[in-house]
N, CA, C and O of each residue as an XYZ file, in Angstrom:
288
protein
N      11.998     11.054     -9.921
C      11.012     11.384     -8.926
C      10.769     10.159     -8.048
O      10.669      9.038     -8.547
N      10.677     10.379     -6.758
C      10.401      9.302     -5.811
C       8.914      9.274     -5.493
O       8.253     10.312     -5.463
N       8.404      8.094     -5.262
C       6.990      7.937     -4.960
C       6.842      7.127     -3.684
O       7.380      6.026     -3.572
N       6.113      7.674     -2.727
C       5.783      6.935     -1.512
C       4.380      6.378     -1.703
O       3.476      7.090     -2.140
N       4.202      5.115     -1.379
C       2.905      4.478     -1.570
C       2.294      4.086     -0.233
O       3.015      3.730      0.699
N       0.967      4.148     -0.133
C       0.288      3.757      1.097
C       0.281      2.238      1.263
O       0.091      1.494      0.300
N       0.487      1.799      2.488
C       0.383      0.387      2.848
C      -0.364      0.294      4.170
O      -0.316      1.212      4.989
N      -1.053     -0.819      4.370
C      -1.753     -1.025      5.635
C      -1.032     -2.103      6.431
O      -0.616     -3.122      5.880
N      -0.888     -1.870      7.733
C      -0.174     -2.805      8.594
C      -1.030     -4.041      8.851
O      -2.187     -3.950      9.262
N      -0.430     -5.188      8.595
C      -1.097     -6.468      8.811
C      -0.737     -7.014     10.193
O      -1.623     -7.418     10.946
N       0.546     -7.030     10.531
C       0.994     -7.466     11.848
C       2.410     -6.985     12.108
O       3.171     -6.694     11.185
N       2.741     -6.910     13.390
C       4.067     -6.447     13.790
C       4.995     -7.647     13.927
O       4.601     -8.677     14.473
N       6.212     -7.522     13.440
C       7.197     -8.596     13.561
C       8.349     -8.101     14.428
O       8.231     -7.062     15.077
N       9.439     -8.819     14.445
C      10.593     -8.443     15.275
C      11.431     -7.354     14.612
O      11.272     -7.070     13.425
N      12.317     -6.753     15.386
C      13.329     -5.806     14.891
C      12.757     -4.574     14.208
O      13.238     -4.171     13.149
N      11.725     -3.968     14.809
C      11.126     -2.747     14.250
C      10.708     -2.926     12.793
O      10.869     -2.014     11.982
N      10.184     -4.077     12.469
C       9.658     -4.335     11.127
C       8.173     -4.645     11.261
O       7.727     -5.183     12.274
N       7.418     -4.302     10.232
C       5.998     -4.629     10.197
C       5.701     -5.365      8.919
O       6.271     -5.071      7.868
N       4.805     -6.324      9.014
C       4.324     -6.993      7.815
C       3.128     -6.178      7.334
O       2.206     -5.906      8.104
N       3.144     -5.794      6.070
C       2.095     -4.932      5.534
C       1.458     -5.568      4.302
O       2.004     -6.493      3.702
N       0.293     -5.046      3.947
C      -0.434     -5.537      2.788
C      -0.086     -4.671      1.589
O      -0.462     -3.500      1.540
N       0.626     -5.233      0.622
C       0.985     -4.537     -0.613
C       1.105     -5.595     -1.691
O       2.161     -6.210     -1.836
N       0.053     -5.817     -2.443
C       0.095     -6.857     -3.482
C       0.763     -8.123     -2.947
O       1.651     -8.685     -3.590
N       0.342     -8.555     -1.798
C       0.968     -9.680     -1.105
C       1.592     -9.165      0.179
O       1.301     -8.046      0.602
N       2.437     -9.957      0.798
C       3.069     -9.547      2.055
C       4.453     -8.969      1.805
O       5.173     -9.387      0.899
N       4.802     -7.992      2.637
C       6.096     -7.326      2.542
C       6.424     -6.806      3.934
O       5.514     -6.451      4.683
N       7.696     -6.751      4.297
C       8.092     -6.158      5.570
C       8.675     -4.785      5.328
O       9.429     -4.579      4.377
N       8.322     -3.832      6.203
C       8.860     -2.477      6.106
C       9.463     -2.064      7.444
O       9.022     -2.521      8.498
N      10.457     -1.210      7.396
C      11.130     -0.666      8.576
C      10.272      0.470      9.128
O       9.933      1.401      8.398
N       9.918      0.397     10.423
C       9.069      1.436     11.023
C       9.834      2.342     11.988
O       9.219      3.004     12.824
N      11.142      2.383     11.889
C      11.922      3.180     12.843
C      11.554      4.662     12.811
O      11.746      5.350     13.814
N      11.033      5.178     11.698
C      10.612      6.585     11.624
C       9.172      6.782     12.107
O       8.734      7.913     12.319
N       8.440      5.679     12.278
C       7.038      5.738     12.726
C       6.861      4.676     13.824
O       6.126      3.708     13.632
N       7.529      4.853     14.967
C       7.582      3.799     15.979
C       6.245      3.454     16.643
O       6.108      2.360     17.190
N       5.259      4.353     16.611
C       3.973      4.079     17.263
C       2.957      3.430     16.325
O       1.789      3.279     16.684
N       3.391      3.052     15.143
C       2.486      2.414     14.184
C       2.020      1.072     14.732
O       2.780      0.350     15.377
N       0.746      0.748     14.462
C       0.185     -0.506     14.957
C      -0.707     -1.154     13.901
O      -1.011     -0.547     12.875
N      -1.115     -2.375     14.161
C      -1.939     -3.141     13.229
C      -3.160     -2.328     12.796
O      -3.853     -1.741     13.627
N      -3.415     -2.302     11.482
C      -4.555     -1.577     10.929
C      -4.229     -0.168     10.472
O      -4.968      0.405      9.672
N      -3.121      0.413     10.971
C      -2.726      1.766     10.559
C      -2.299      1.772      9.096
O      -1.878      0.752      8.550
N      -2.417      2.942      8.475
C      -1.936      3.162      7.107
C      -0.658      3.977      7.175
O      -0.574      4.949      7.925
N       0.345      3.578      6.388
C       1.631      4.266      6.353
C       1.988      4.626      4.922
O       1.603      3.934      3.980
N       2.730      5.718      4.768
C       3.341      6.026      3.473
C       4.724      5.400      3.498
O       5.495      5.634      4.429
N       5.045      4.606      2.483
C       6.336      3.920      2.431
C       7.057      4.214      1.132
O       6.450      4.303      0.064
N       8.355      4.362      1.248
C       9.225      4.474      0.071
C      10.160      3.278      0.140
O      10.970      3.166      1.060
N      10.047      2.392     -0.827
C      10.809      1.153     -0.760
C      10.322      0.352      0.433
O       9.126      0.089      0.558
N      11.232     -0.037      1.307
C      10.815     -0.774      2.504
C      10.985      0.066      3.775
O      11.231     -0.474      4.854
N      10.852      1.389      3.637
C      10.946      2.307      4.771
C       9.634      3.067      4.943
O       9.198      3.774      4.034
N       9.003      2.920      6.111
C       7.796      3.681      6.430
C       8.210      5.107      6.778
O       9.084      5.324      7.618
N       7.569      6.079      6.122
C       7.947      7.478      6.287
C       7.005      8.225      7.221
O       7.442      9.043      8.030
N       5.695      7.938      7.106
C       4.700      8.711      7.837
C       3.423      7.902      7.983
O       3.132      7.034      7.160
N       2.662      8.189      9.034
C       1.346      7.582      9.219
C       0.306      8.496      8.563
O       0.375      9.717      8.707
N      -0.662      7.907      7.840
C      -1.727      8.688      7.209
C      -3.069      8.048      7.548
O      -3.123      6.904      7.998
N      -4.160      8.800      7.328
C      -5.469      8.214      7.606
C      -5.955      7.396      6.407
O      -5.434      7.522      5.299
N      -6.957      6.561      6.652
C      -7.450      5.641      5.623
C      -7.991      6.368      4.399
O      -7.800      5.916      3.271
N      -8.661      7.487      4.618
C      -9.219      8.259      3.509
C      -8.119      8.734      2.561
O      -8.240      8.604      1.343
N      -7.055      9.280      3.126
C      -5.934      9.749      2.304
C      -5.269      8.578      1.578
O      -4.907      8.691      0.407
N      -5.112      7.455      2.279
C      -4.494      6.271      1.671
C      -5.299      5.800      0.465
O      -4.732      5.504     -0.587
N      -6.617      5.730      0.616
C      -7.464      5.247     -0.483
C      -7.476      6.228     -1.649
O      -7.545      5.811     -2.806
N      -7.410      7.524     -1.360
C      -7.334      8.529     -2.426
C      -6.048      8.348     -3.234
O      -6.076      8.345     -4.464
N      -4.931      8.197     -2.537
C      -3.640      8.024     -3.213
C      -3.626      6.729     -4.023
O      -3.180      6.719     -5.171
N      -4.112      5.637     -3.432
C      -4.143      4.359     -4.147
C      -5.021      4.444     -5.394
O      -4.701      3.853     -6.426
N      -6.130      5.183     -5.294
C      -7.001      5.376     -6.453
C      -6.298      6.131     -7.568
O      -6.439      5.787     -8.742
N      -5.539      7.163     -7.205
C      -4.794      7.924     -8.212
C      -3.720      7.060     -8.872
O      -3.530      7.121    -10.087
N      -3.027      6.266     -8.078
C      -1.992      5.381     -8.631
C      -2.626      4.373     -9.582
O      -2.109      4.125    -10.672
N      -3.744      3.795     -9.163
C      -4.423      2.799    -10.000
C      -4.901      3.411    -11.314
O      -4.804      2.775    -12.363
N      -5.417      4.645    -11.266
C      -5.907      5.279    -12.494
C      -4.754      5.589    -13.453
O      -4.940      5.546    -14.669
N      -3.585      5.896    -12.931
C      -2.418      6.145    -13.790
C      -1.945      4.862    -14.459
O      -1.506      4.889    -15.609
N      -2.029      3.749    -13.759
C      -1.593      2.470    -14.314
C      -2.478      2.047    -15.480
O      -1.987      1.422    -16.420
N      -3.763      2.369    -15.445
C      -4.690      1.979    -16.508
C      -4.515      2.819    -17.762
O      -4.994      2.435    -18.828
N      -3.843      3.950    -17.659
C      -3.659      4.823    -18.814
C      -2.505      4.372    -19.696
O      -2.355      4.878    -20.808
N      -1.692      3.439    -19.233
C      -0.516      3.012    -20.007
C      -0.754      1.720    -20.710
O       0.133      1.223    -21.404
C-alpha cells in the first residue's frame, strides 16, 4: 500500500522543486502541482507532490498518522 503524506511548503527553489517542512527540510517535485506556493499544503508520495490540500485536511491526516505510530 502506498501512502501520501501532507507537507507544507517552506520556500520555492529552482527546477520545479520546493523545499517543504517534513521532520526537517526536504525537496519535492511540484510538476504535477505547478501553482503551489509558500504556505500551501501538498500531498506527497516520496519526493513527488501529487495534489494540493487545505490545512484542515492536512492536520487531520497528520493526526491519524501520528496516532498510528504511537500504537506500535
